[in-house]
C-alpha angles and dihedrals in degrees: 000000000000115000139179093017108174116217133150095254092049103036128024112218113192118190124169124188102225135162106239128196117197112235122218110279093245093053111037109169136166118275116239091249091056090072090057093046091048091057092047092049090051091052094045093050095048096043104037110024109103093232091064092213114166120221102256141137092294091055089046092054093047092047091055092050094047091047094050089046091052092050100041110011095163094041096237100132115034121072124221087249089059091052090049088054092049090051087079086074097048096103101023104059090087092061091042093054093047093053093040096248106150099165093107092057092050093044089056092047094048089052088054090052090053090052093047091055090048091051094049090050089050091051089058090051090052092051092055089081128041116248121246102237093184091076118084118240134168120221122192107201098186107065096158106142093010120135116275114254109264098206139024089247090056091049090047090055091052089052093045089058092045095051093042089053092050092045091051091050090054091046090053087051089060104263121139121223094270090052091048092052092048093049097046094043090054092044094055095039086056091048091053091047091053090053093046091052091060111108139199093276091054092054091047090051092050091052097044090050090051087055093045092049089065088070100047138321093256099053110099142174113223123205116218092265093045090048091050091050091049089054090051091051091051097045095036088222142088140178110247141079102299104245129132111221138193135179116249125168093341091309128112100232128197110230100171140009113219110231115250096016127120093265091052093047093047095058087208102100121061140179113282092024111133122224110218100168140024129197132181121232127350096302106021120131115273110242118209108235100179106130092009120137112266095234090056093049091049091051090052092051097045117076148134118319112264096026124117128242123183122208130199105213134194102206121237114275094018114121122236111281093037119128114281130212131223118225127185121211132183109222117237141169109287122202115216101210096172090081096048122108109269135194136215138166131228131186121225134182117226122177090342095308126110119232131185115218125194117217124196116193113207108189095180141351097255131176134165098236095179093053090046091053090049089056096245107169095211100046117154114264135166091219093051092049094048092048089053092047092050091054090051092050092048087054087057089058097242119185096213143002133227124192107208112209096165109134092013105147096193127251129167114024091202091055091050089052094047092045090054088050090064088073103038130056096217143327141094121317105177141351122229125197115203130206091273092057093252114143118216121194111217109209136190103281095201122058092198120097120219111271 
């Protein structure tokens, strides 16, 4: 069975290439272009989504619920009084979206930020005294759908139980009280930093997705960065240096070098190196990226094939304050082979006889749409890769073949159809209903079976 196939008639992906400036944390507000995008999204959903739902009071009410759920799913930040205040928007968000008024969404988010800071401060208060673990308490981790706390004291009690639970887990893992305080202080400082690094575009994406979710679970709004990452997942390629990065203790840390990429070929950047500065071109100004949000650092490092990026690197194992080195890399197309279809063989015994089975793992239905449209003969395609792997397995004299779709999150509907066509001569594969109610039967486009 094919599931979660993403295709324009089934799921509406909206990506807009915008230039986004991050507002100060205390004053996140919509960008001027967000009003325009909001109006466009409203028109696209009402005109082209197959449910034909108009944006009305019912949509407004659902949007508010989805938005609050996205921001505080376990109800650990907002107070009941906050929710009462937000109720003023329950039947007016539809009109606000249509006219491009996003102030309600940002007011709600800024209230969340205030509550997050209050909670982190309270965690530090709790950690000023050691918990008494001889007293019985009951902690309910999953508060999704639970009532909102009516008072600050009630919310404090929920957090006391949460932090006591986490402290007890660390104690059982062998940490003393000083170690527990150090670990939890760092954990919640990092949590606050992640929230404070959210920008205006993030809030807009949260809100637009709350609106889109009213139509169906697979309709999504994609911010420019999210849209770019989706394209990378589909094409299994990007233009950059070929390094997988994470954030650790304010540093952008290299966790893996992608084989064959510029970083790999240079032999200058290694796992566990920390990138502390990024500069564009051979003489651009070096920008300090310590403490910077990972997405922003990644956007600075990625770039057009053939262009130069310079990195200031603190080598692995060297403590902060140690001498750094500057490396210069020419960006190139990097192939992400970890997400390609892969094959393996296993031997089984059945009724006393040994059989060799071929297994092909298909993690997603990927395709490089841009390369295909350009007419590139060797564009990346799930179907092409699986056909090649089957031929290799047949050469290994397998007795049977399994296609493993576990964990496959979907992808290109056309690739799913063509992949199915490798195993059937002809016939229907899937039906698609468009926004006009017309049903189109998508059939196997190739009468040839894989051989």
